[in-house]
N, C-alpha and C positions, 0 to 999 in steps of 0.2 A: 312844813314837814318837821316833826320832832325826832331827834336821834339822841343817843346816849353814848357817853365816853366814860370808861372807868379808868382810874389810875391810882397811884399812891399819894400819900399826903404831900410829900415834897414836890412832886409834879404838879399837884393840883394848885399849890400856892403860885407857882410860875404860870399856870394856864389862867388862873384867876386875874393875875396881873398883866400878862402879855397876850393872851389868847392862845389859839391852837396854831401849830406849825403845819406847813405843808406835809403830806403824807400821814397825818393823824387819822386814826381809825375810829369808826363809830359803829355801834349796833343799833339796829332797828327797834329792839326790844329792851327794856330796862333790866329785865332778869339776865339777858345775855350780857350785858355791861357789868353787872354785879359779879356774875360767876367768872367772867374772863378777865375783867379790868382791874379789880381792886376795891378798896374800901371808900374811895371818893368817886362820886358819879356826877358827871355834868350832864344836864339836860340842855340841848341846843336846839334852836329854831333854825331851820334852813330854808332858803328859797326852794322852790320846786324846780329851778333852773339846774339841770343835769350837767352843765359845764363846769359847775363848781366842784364836783366830786368824780371820783374815778372807782372803777371796780365793776362788778356785775350790775345788771339792771336792778333797781331798787326793789321792784316787785318780787324778784326771784332770789335775792340774796339776803343774808341776814346782817351783812356789814358792808361798808364802803369806806373809802378814805378821801381826805381832802386833796383838791388839786391847786389849792391857794391858801395862803394864810388866812385865818378867820379871827378877827379881833375879838377882845373880851366884851365889847358892847352887844355882841350877838348871844351871849350865854344867858339862857332863860332861867336856869336854876342849878344849885350846887348842893349836894348832900353828902355827908359823912356817914356811912353806915358802920354799925357796930361789929365788934368781933364775933358776934353770936351767929352771923350769917353763914 
């Protein structure tokens, strides 16, 4: 399962180094992460195991949050979007 996390440049540097903290929110769609989260977007691959995340059922909700720390080795991609978005 792929999900997206948007943030600012300062937080992105920390995430890239240390991974995601418990309670970090993710969007199911890239556009949602861009519009809500900021200029830096992480694409993260998750196991389909729902014990890892909390929130509404994945099929019905546009976002969820982590129930545990998620290390940087799980980050699939990281993009910095321009100010023109």
